[in-house]
N, C-alpha and C positions, 0 to 999 in steps of 0.2 A: 371479491371476485378476482379470480386468478388473470393473470395476463393472457390476452388471446395470442395464439401462435398459429401462424398460417405459413407453411412451407413454401419454398421457391417452385416446388412441383405443383403445388396447389394453384399459385398465382399464375404459373404458365398455363394451366388448364383452363383457369378462368378467363385469361387473355385469349386464348385459342377459342373458347366459347363465344367471346364477345366479337371475335373476328367472324366466326361463323354466323352469328346474328346479324352482323353488319352487312356481310355478303348476301345472305338470304333476304333481308329486307331492302336491299339495293337491287336485287335481280329483277323484281316486277317493273320497277322504274326505268331499269336498262332496256328490258323487253319492250315497254311502251315507247321509249324513245327511238329505238330501233324500228318500230311499227310506223313511224311517221311516213307520209309522203306528201306528193305535190298537192293533194286535196285536204289532207288532215294533218294537224299539227297537235302534239302532246300537250295538254295543260300543265304539266307538271305535278299533278295530284292524282291519286288512284282512289281516294274515298274522301268523303268530306270536302268535295272540291269548292263548295261555296265558302267555307272557312279557310280553305288555302288560298283562294284569291284575296281573302281578307288579309291573311298573313303577308302576302306578297305586297299588297297594298301599303301595310305598315312598314314593310322594308323600302318601299319606294319613297315613303315619307323622309326616312334616313337618307336616302340616295340623293333626294333633293336638298339636303342640308338641313331639314328640319327635325329637331330632336323631341320637340313637344308634339304631342298627339292631339289630333281632332278626329271626329267622325266623318270621313270622307265619303261615306255611304249616304249621308243625308245632307241635303242641299242648304238647311237653315244656318246662318252664320252664329258661331258660338266661339268662346274662349278655349284656346288650347291648353292641355295639361302637361306638365313634365313628369317624367318617369312611367308613364302608363305603356305598356308593350315595349319597354326598353330592350328586352332581349331580342326584338326582331328590328327595331329601328336602329341599334347601333350596328349590326353586321351590314344592314343597309346603307348606314352612312359610310361604312368602309369601302363597300362595293362603288358607292357614288363617287367616291375620290378618283376613280379610274374610268368610269363610264358616265356620259352624260345622260341626264334624266329624259332627254329628247331622243336618245338612241334606240332603235328597236333592238339592240343587243342586251338591254338592260334587263329585261323580263327574264330571258334565259339564265343571265348571270345571277339573278336573284334567286331563281329556282334552284340553280346549281348550289349556291351558297346555303339555301335552305337544306338541301340533302347532306351536304357536308356538315352542318350542324347537327342533322340527325344521327350521322356516324359518329361524331365526337361524344354528343351527349349520350347515346346508346351505350358507348363503351364506358363513360363516366358513370352511368346508372348500374351497370353490371358489376363494376368494380366496387362500387360503394354498397350495393346490395348484398354482395358475398361478404364483405367485411362486416356488415350489419348482422348477417345470418351467423357468422362465426362467433359473435358476441354471445350467442345462445346455444350454440351446437359445437362439440369438441371434434366428432368424427368427420373427416374429410368426405367420406361417400354420402353421409346424410346431409352435410352442408351442400354439396353439390346437386343432390337431389332437391334440396329445398330452393336452390337457385333456379332450377329447372322448372318447379312448380311456380315460382314467383314470377317468371318471366313468360312462360308460355302455358301456364296452368289454367285450367277453367272447370266447367262441370258440364251438365247435361241440358244447359240452356239451348244449345244449338239443336236438340231434337225438336224444340217447339217450331222450328221451320218446316218440319215434316208433318206436323199436326195441326189441325185447323185451330190456331190460336188467335182468331180475329177477336175474340171477346177478351183477350187479355191485353189487347191495345198497343202492343210494341214488339220490335223484334228482341232476340235473345240479348240479355246484357253485356254478354262476352263481344257482341258485335257493335255496341254503340256506346258503351260506357267506359272510357279509357280510365278514369280513376279508378274503378273497380278492379280492373285486370291489367295487364302490361302489353298484350299483343298489339293493340292499336297504337299505344305509345311508341313501341319499337317500330312500328310500320310507318309513322309518319307524323308524329307530334313532338317536335324537339323541345318546345318550351316545357312541355309536360314532363319529358325525360330529365331535363336540367331541374325542374320543381321538385321531381321525387328524389332525385340524388340529392339535392340540397336538404330537402325534408328528413331522410334519413341520416345524411351526415351531420346534421344539427344533433340529432338523438345520440348518435355515436359519440360526439365531442361531449355531451351532456353526461353520458355514461363514464367517459374519461374523467371528467370533473368530479364526479362522484365516487369513483372506484379507483382512484390512484393508490397505490400501496401506502398503508399507514406510515411507513417510515420515510416515504417521499413526499407524503402530502403537505403542502402549505397553502396558506390562503390565497397567495399570488398565483399558484399554480391553478387552484380551483377557479378563480376569477378569470384567468387566461382562457381557460377551455370553455367557460361559460360565454365569454365574449366571442369566442371562435364559433360557438353554436349559434350565437344570435347573429353573426355575420352569414351564416348559412341560412337562417331563416329569413334574413333580409332579402337574400337571392330568391327564395321561395315567394316572399311578397312582390318582388318586382315581376315574377313570372306569371304568377296567378294570386293576387291578393286575398281571394277568399279560402286560401289553403290555411292562412294563419290563425283564424278561430279554430280550426281543426286541431292546430298544435296546442293551442290554449285549453282546450276541452281535454285533450289526452294528458296534458300536464295536471290539470286539476283533478281528473279521475285517478290518476296515478297516485297523486298525493293523498287523496281521500282513502283510497284502498289500502295503501301503506298505514295511514292512521288508525283504520279499523282493525287491520290484520295484526299489527304489532301493539296497538293501544298505547301508542305514544306520537307525538307530534312529529312528522318527518321535516326537521328543521334543515337539514342539508339540502333535501330536494327543493324545499321553498326557497332557499337562498339561492342555490345556484340555478335552479329552473325559474325562479321568479326573475333572476337578474338577466338570464338569457332571453325570457318572454318580453320582459319590460323594455329592453333595448329594441325590441322590434314594434312597440306599440305606437311609436311615432310614425312608422311606416304605415301601420294598418289605419291609424287615424287620418293621415293624409289621404289615403285612398277613399276612405269612408266620407270624408269631407268633399273630396273631389267629385265623387259619384252622387252626392245629395245636393251640394252647393250649385253645381253645374246643371241647369234644367234640362238641357239636351242629353247630357250624361245620365240624369236621373231617369228619363224616359227609357233610354237603351238599357238601363240595369232593370227597369220593370218589364221591359220585353223579353229580357234573357231568361225565359221560362224552360227550366230543365228539371221537370219533375220525376220523381222515381217511377219505375214500373210497377205493375202489380206484383205483390209478394211472392207469388208463386214463380215468377221470373228469377227473383233473388234466390228461392229455394231450389229452383232447378240448377242454377249456375254455380252455387256454392255448397250444394247439398254433399257430394263426394268429399270435398276438401273438410268440410265440418265434419263429416262420418270419420274420416281418417284422423283429424285433429284430436277427436274425442278418446281415440285408442291411446293418445300420448297424456291423457290427463294425470295418471299416476307419475309419470315423468316429471310432469310441470309442477306437481304437488311436492315433489322431492326438493325440486330447484327453490320453490318458495320457502319450504320449511328450513332450508340451509341459508335463507336471507339473501338469495340472489335477486336483488331488488329490482333489476332491469326485466326480469322474467314476468314481473306484475303486468307489463305492458301487453304481453301475450294473453293474459287473462282477461283484462277488461276491454281491450282495444276494439276486438269484433262487436261485443255487446254495445259499446258506446255507438258504433258506427249503425247498428240497427236502429237506434233511436234518431240520430242525425238525419239519415236519408228519408225520414218521414215527419220531420219537423213541419208543421202546417204553415209557419210563417215564412219559410224559405222557398224562393223561386229558383233555387238551384240545388235541389235536394240531392240528386244522384252525384254531384259533385262532392259531397261529404263523404263518400266510400274512398276517397283518396288513400291509396296505399295499404288498404285493409287486406289485400291478397298477400301482402308480406308476412304478417304475423299468422295467418291462416296456413301458408306455405310452409312455415318454420314446423309449426304443430303437425301438420300433414305429414310432412317427411319423416318427422320423429315417429309418429304413428305408422306409416308404412315400413320404416325399419323395424320397428317392435313386431309388425305382423310376421316379417321374415322368420322370426325366432319361434313361432308357433306353427306347428305341422298344418293344422287345419285352416290356417289363414295364408300359408306361403304362397299357395298358388295364385292368389288374387293380386300379389304385388305387382307384377308385371302388366296384367290388363289393367288395373287401377290406374297405374301412371300413364298407359296409353290413352284409356278413356279422358283422363283429366287434360290431356294435350291435343284431343281431337278438335276442340272448338278453333285454336290457333291453327291448325292444320287446314280446316275447312275454310277460316277466314283468308288464309294465304292463298289458297286455291282460287277462291272467289275472286280476290284481287288480281292474281296473275291472269285469269280469264278476262277480267277488265281490261288489263294492259293489252290484251290481243285484239280487242274489238274496237274497231275505229268508230265511234259514236260519241255524241255528247253524253255528259258533260266532261268525260275524261279526255276528248279530243275535241278540238274546234276546227271549223273549216278555215283553211289558209287564207282565203278570200276576206273572211270576217277579220282575222288578225291583221291583214294588210290596211283594211279600212281603220281599225284601231291605231295602227302606227301612223297612219296619214293623219289622223285626228290629233294625235299626240304632238306631232311634228308642227302643226299648221294652226293651233288654236290656243288661247291665253290658258295658264294653269288655273285650276279651281273654277273654271267655267262649269256651269250646271248643263247636263244634256238629259233629254227624255230618251228613254230606251224601254223595251219589253222587260217585264219580270215575272216569273213564275207563270209562263204561258201554258194553260191546260188545254188550249184548242188545238195543239199540235197533236199528230196521230198517237203519239205517246207522250205521256207527261215528262216535261223537262224541268228538272229541279234547278238547273243553273242557266240563267238567260243573260242577255247582254248587259243589263245593268249591273251584275255582279262581276263582269269582266272589266268594266271601265277603270276603276282604281287600280287594278293590276297591271294593266297595259297603257295607262294614260294618266296625266296629272289632273284629268278632269273629275267631276262629281256627278254621279247619277242622280236623278230625281227620286228613284228607288231601286235598290240593288242588293239588299241584305236584310233578312227578317229582323233579327234584333237591332242591327246597326243602323238602320234607317228609321228614323223617328216616324212613328205612325205609319209604318210599312203596309199594313193591311188596307187602310184607307186610301193611301196613294196608290197601291196596286190596283185597286178598283177603279179609281180615276183614270189611271194609265189605260186600263182595258177599254174604257169608254173612249178615250182619246183616240186609240189607234184604231178602235172599230167605228171611228167618225161619227160619234154619238153625242159630241159636244156642240154647242153653239159657238157662234163667233165670240160673243161676249164671254162665255165659259172659258173658251181657249184663251182669250186675252188675260182674264183673270188669272188662269193657271201659268202662263208665261210670266206674268209681273209679281206673282206671288213669292217667288224666290230667284227672280232674275233668270229665267231660262233662256239659254242662247242658242242651243244646238238640238236636233233631232237625229236620232240613229235609226234608219230604215233598212232592216234586213229581213231575212226570211221569217224570223221569230215574230216581228213586228207586223210583217205582212199577213201572218196566219191569223190575226185579229181583225182584219178588214175582210168581210165576206165578198163584197161586190168587186170582183176582178176586173169588169168591164169599166169601170170608173176610177178616177183618181180621188183619194180622199181630199176633203175640203180644207184640211190643215195645211196642205201643200200651197195654198193661196197665201198662208202667212209667212212663208219662208222662201229662200234662195237655195237651189240646189248647188252644192259646192263640191261633191264627190259622187261619182256614179262608175263603179267598176265591179263586174261579176255579180250583179244582183244586189250589191250593198250601195246605198246611197246615204248621204249626209247633207243635212239641211241647217241653214242659218236663219234664225227667226229674225225677221225684219221689225 
């Protein structure tokens, strides 16, 4: 493999593109921040707010000086585990050296840190992504087109939003599967941006170990680059542990394909790739043990159900990319015939993903699509450039690029509109935040509190409710506050509904309080919406003393 050459002009264009992406992805958050007023405060997130609050809660652990992770969304006591969610806990720890965990300024400081991380990791991802693309493509224009498709590319999945697709059972993949595309990652998932950069960086270093010029190659150099690849993949494991098996499967499929194609055992890949992967096995083994030996973590893992959508969704989302990629089949075959070993990844990676995302024993199926957009973007970019050379296909080049970028544009517009609308969950009432800040200042850390969760009796269904906010704004733990991260959240949510509807007897309420040592009750508009008799006070108030009453929000301490 020839040495990859990237000119200064190319790097300048890439950095300018990265700057443009950072500005555009930051713009909606700036708009939301400027839309705050005396009644509504910005939550810090424009999509996936439930998980966003969870990320801030993990950063808050670090701010409290706690480097080991425990499930603060569930009240059951359990052992904490080191290294879990470290990419969030460490930045939080740094912020906590300057701001007290009792200070109301901590939440905005943590959300600001989150978005700074987003800008940094987005830039890192785009730079690594371009260098990865350059390992396969020589022409700068085609490289940049591949970068464009890998970052904002998609398909026609968005059309399903205008078609009656209820029978398909889910929104378009471009709008809810960050692993399969890049737009959501760039818009607000910094740990996934870091993981993907390290994922691709590890393979780049593996390429380097395999393809150092023959005169320069030494065993020491190969081992060095294999170890560096392992370091990158350790970062992947710390960010998203279940991405490591994807790496192992890709390496295994790569080696098997080389063995079949060249009819000889790929010893160099086995040695170098095996060393890099082997060094990450202790990390994977540790996380596997931590999530199986800890019974609370095990329940959390079993509740984290992320199944793949109907195959037609994937067909709509990837159809155009695959069609353009097929145009590049002859180009790919020429590369393979001249023993460009790295190009075998472009051949088998997407088919492997088709299998992984529908493995029946996985409850995180759609996460297995991690970074598949990258090989598809490379092949599609080459296919599109080849189409330019043919008169009958030349006119389709620009429309195809525009159509494949529409999903990201529509997603951006939708998020921008969300930044302008002052409503839950993107915005929260300032009176609610004031109550949470008072709670954090005046109650012991890790106390358990009852709040509403997933209230469907409100005029419009609210996906994010008080229980989800508790760990983001306070050091307390809600009885229920997050679907996967609250143990037995469905059963607890049903019990909470009965509690705030005042349907529990005195003994049932006492049993509930004592089950996990519940000390406080949060009673705001979302909780009040579950109690139908406005002429009376709920009976549970006889069990507690009111300790806060401001602007329709009350806090109660159980006696």
